[in-house]
C-alpha positions as CSV (number, residue, x, y, z in Angstrom):
1,M,0.0,0.0,0.0
2,K,1.1,3.5,-0.7
3,L,0.3,6.5,1.5
4,Y,0.7,10.1,0.1
5,I,1.5,12.5,2.8
6,A,2.8,16.1,3.3
7,K,5.5,16.9,5.8
8,G,4.1,18.3,9.0
9,S,0.5,17.6,8.2
10,T,-1.7,16.9,11.3
11,S,-4.1,14.9,9.2
12,C,-1.3,12.7,7.9
13,R,0.2,12.3,11.4
14,K,-2.9,10.5,12.8
15,V,-2.9,8.1,9.8
16,L,0.8,7.4,10.3
17,A,0.4,6.8,14.0
18,T,-2.4,4.3,13.2
19,A,-0.2,2.4,10.7
20,Y,2.8,2.4,13.1
21,H,0.7,1.2,16.0
22,L,-0.8,-1.6,13.9
23,N,2.6,-2.5,12.3
24,I,1.1,-2.1,8.8
25,P,3.9,-1.4,6.3
26,L,3.3,1.5,3.9
27,E,5.2,3.0,1.1
28,L,5.3,6.6,1.9
29,Q,5.2,9.2,-0.9
30,T,5.8,12.8,0.3
31,I,4.0,15.5,-1.6
32,E,5.5,18.9,-2.0
33,F,2.5,21.0,-2.8
34,Y,4.4,24.3,-3.1
35,S,7.1,22.9,-5.3
36,E,7.3,24.1,-8.9
37,H,7.8,20.5,-9.9
38,F,4.5,19.3,-8.3
39,D,2.1,18.1,-10.9
40,R,-1.3,19.0,-9.4
41,P,-3.5,17.8,-12.3
42,A,-1.9,14.4,-12.1
43,F,-2.5,14.2,-8.3
44,T,-6.1,15.4,-8.5
45,K,-6.8,12.4,-10.8
46,K,-6.0,10.3,-7.7
47,N,-7.8,12.6,-5.2
48,P,-10.1,15.2,-6.7
49,N,-9.7,17.3,-3.6
50,G,-6.0,17.7,-4.3
51,M,-5.2,17.0,-0.7
52,V,-3.4,14.4,1.5
53,P,-3.5,11.9,3.1
54,L,-4.4,9.6,0.2
55,L,-4.1,5.8,0.5
56,E,-3.7,3.5,-2.5
57,D,-4.3,-0.2,-1.9
58,G,-4.0,-1.8,-5.3
59,D,-6.7,-0.2,-7.5
60,F,-8.5,1.2,-4.5
61,R,-8.0,4.8,-3.5
62,L,-9.2,6.3,-0.3
63,W,-9.0,9.9,0.9
64,E,-10.0,11.6,4.2
65,S,-7.9,10.8,7.2
66,T,-10.6,9.3,9.4
67,A,-11.7,6.9,6.7
68,I,-8.1,5.8,6.1
69,M,-7.6,5.3,9.8
70,Q,-10.7,3.1,10.1
71,Y,-9.7,1.2,6.9
72,L,-6.2,0.4,8.3
73,A,-7.7,-0.6,11.7
74,N,-10.1,-3.0,10.0
75,M,-7.1,-4.9,8.6
76,K,-6.3,-5.8,12.2
77,P,-9.7,-6.8,13.6
78,D,-8.2,-7.9,17.0
79,S,-6.6,-4.5,17.6
80,T,-7.8,-2.3,20.4
81,L,-7.5,0.8,18.2
82,F,-10.9,0.1,16.7
83,P,-12.6,-2.8,18.6
84,Q,-15.3,-4.9,17.1
85,D,-17.9,-3.8,19.7
86,F,-20.4,-1.7,17.8
87,K,-21.0,0.8,20.6
88,V,-17.3,1.3,21.1
89,R,-16.8,2.0,17.4
90,V,-19.6,4.5,17.4
91,D,-18.1,6.2,20.4
92,I,-14.7,6.4,18.6
93,S,-16.4,7.8,15.5
94,R,-18.2,10.3,17.7
95,W,-14.9,11.8,19.0
96,Q,-13.4,11.7,15.5
97,S,-16.3,13.6,14.1
98,W,-16.3,16.1,17.1
99,T,-12.7,17.0,16.6
100,L,-13.1,17.5,12.8
101,A,-16.1,19.8,13.4
102,H,-15.1,21.6,16.6
103,F,-11.9,21.1,18.7
104,G,-9.5,20.2,15.9
105,A,-11.0,22.9,13.6
106,A,-10.3,25.5,16.2
107,C,-6.7,24.3,16.6
108,D,-6.2,24.1,12.8
109,A,-7.3,27.7,12.5
110,L,-4.6,28.8,15.0
111,I,-2.0,26.6,13.3
112,W,-2.8,28.3,10.0
113,E,-2.9,31.9,11.3
114,N,0.1,31.7,13.6
115,I,2.4,29.3,11.7
116,L,1.5,28.3,8.1
117,K,0.1,31.6,6.8
118,K,3.5,33.4,7.1
119,R,5.5,30.4,5.8
120,L,3.3,29.7,2.8
121,E,1.8,33.1,1.9
122,G,4.0,35.6,3.7
123,G,0.9,37.0,5.5
124,S,0.2,38.0,9.0
125,P,-2.4,36.5,11.4
126,D,-5.9,37.9,10.9
127,P,-6.8,39.1,14.4
128,R,-10.6,38.4,13.8
129,R,-9.9,34.8,12.8
130,V,-7.5,34.3,15.7
131,E,-10.1,35.7,18.1
132,E,-12.8,33.4,16.6
133,A,-10.5,30.4,16.9
134,M,-9.6,31.2,20.5
135,R,-13.3,31.6,21.3
136,N,-14.0,28.2,19.7
137,F,-11.1,26.5,21.5
138,H,-12.3,27.8,24.9
139,R,-15.8,26.5,24.1
140,F,-14.8,23.0,23.2
141,A,-11.6,22.4,25.2
142,P,-13.5,22.1,28.5
143,V,-15.6,19.3,26.9
144,L,-12.4,17.3,26.4
145,D,-10.8,18.3,29.6
146,Q,-13.8,17.3,31.7
147,H,-14.1,14.0,30.0
148,L,-10.4,13.2,30.6
149,E,-10.8,14.1,34.3
150,K,-12.3,10.6,34.7
151,H,-10.7,8.7,31.8
152,K,-7.1,7.9,30.9
153,F,-8.0,7.7,27.2
154,L,-11.0,9.0,25.3
155,V,-12.7,5.6,24.8
156,G,-12.1,2.7,27.2
157,D,-8.8,2.0,29.0
158,Q,-6.5,1.8,26.0
159,V,-5.5,4.1,23.2
160,T,-7.9,4.1,20.2
161,L,-8.3,5.9,16.9
162,A,-10.2,8.6,18.9
163,D,-7.0,9.6,20.7
164,F,-4.8,9.9,17.6
165,S,-7.5,11.9,15.9
166,V,-8.1,14.4,18.7
167,A,-4.5,14.8,19.6
168,A,-3.1,15.4,16.1
169,T,-3.4,19.2,16.1
170,L,-1.9,19.6,19.6
171,G,1.6,18.7,18.4
172,Y,1.7,22.4,17.4
173,A,0.3,23.7,20.6
174,E,3.2,26.0,21.5
175,P,4.2,27.6,18.2
176,A,0.5,27.9,17.2
177,M,-0.2,29.6,20.5
178,I,-3.0,27.2,21.3
179,P,-4.2,28.2,24.8
180,W,-4.2,24.9,26.5
181,D,-2.3,25.9,29.7
182,G,-5.4,25.9,31.8
183,F,-6.4,22.3,30.8
184,A,-4.4,20.0,33.0
185,N,-6.2,16.8,32.0
186,I,-5.6,17.4,28.3
187,K,-2.0,18.0,29.0
188,R,-1.7,14.8,31.1
189,W,-3.5,12.8,28.4
190,Y,-1.2,14.2,25.7
191,A,1.9,13.4,27.7
192,T,0.7,9.8,28.0
193,L,0.4,9.6,24.2
194,D,3.9,11.0,23.9
195,T,5.2,7.9,25.6
196,L,3.8,5.7,22.8
197,D,6.3,4.6,20.1
198,A,3.8,5.0,17.3
199,W,2.9,8.5,18.3
200,K,6.6,9.5,18.7
201,R,7.4,8.0,15.2
202,S,4.6,9.9,13.6
203,A,5.8,13.3,14.9
204,P,6.8,15.9,12.2
205,S,10.5,15.7,13.0
206,H,10.5,12.1,11.9
């Protein structure tokens, strides 16, 4: 199988962490979207969105990080990352959906405004968008923090796809100025993930 990724992508990180945790070998293809040599028309034939991650398994192509994570996990049905129990799976999917729509979206907005915008476009952070992202973060971070007050991981007693999904954007917490200092349970949980080999291997520096 081949996985197309971009260096430093939070969406790609959660897929990589999943593959590493499950010991699924992947041929990695790094995409340089801003290179003059990048052939975007050729890539959009593989993914019409023109984005990564993208998984190729033979003739089957799959885009969207959550779908790829679940696809990989289904290859190892005995794994605790995505257990067979239906209610557990739905709970995992709930957290994955929640972070895409709310928590992770707020973090991604801060990553764009405070890190990527300058690097890729030479622009400065938009104060209104930063304020909106901060407001959304402070709305949704307490939901996560309060849940983690009574749980080591998001679903059950072991790491699952939910943890990798929600934690992905927090790898840029400091440079993106994500205001998580007042959320001790989130920090404790993230520190636990940082002890996992698959999570460490998926970090952008690797």
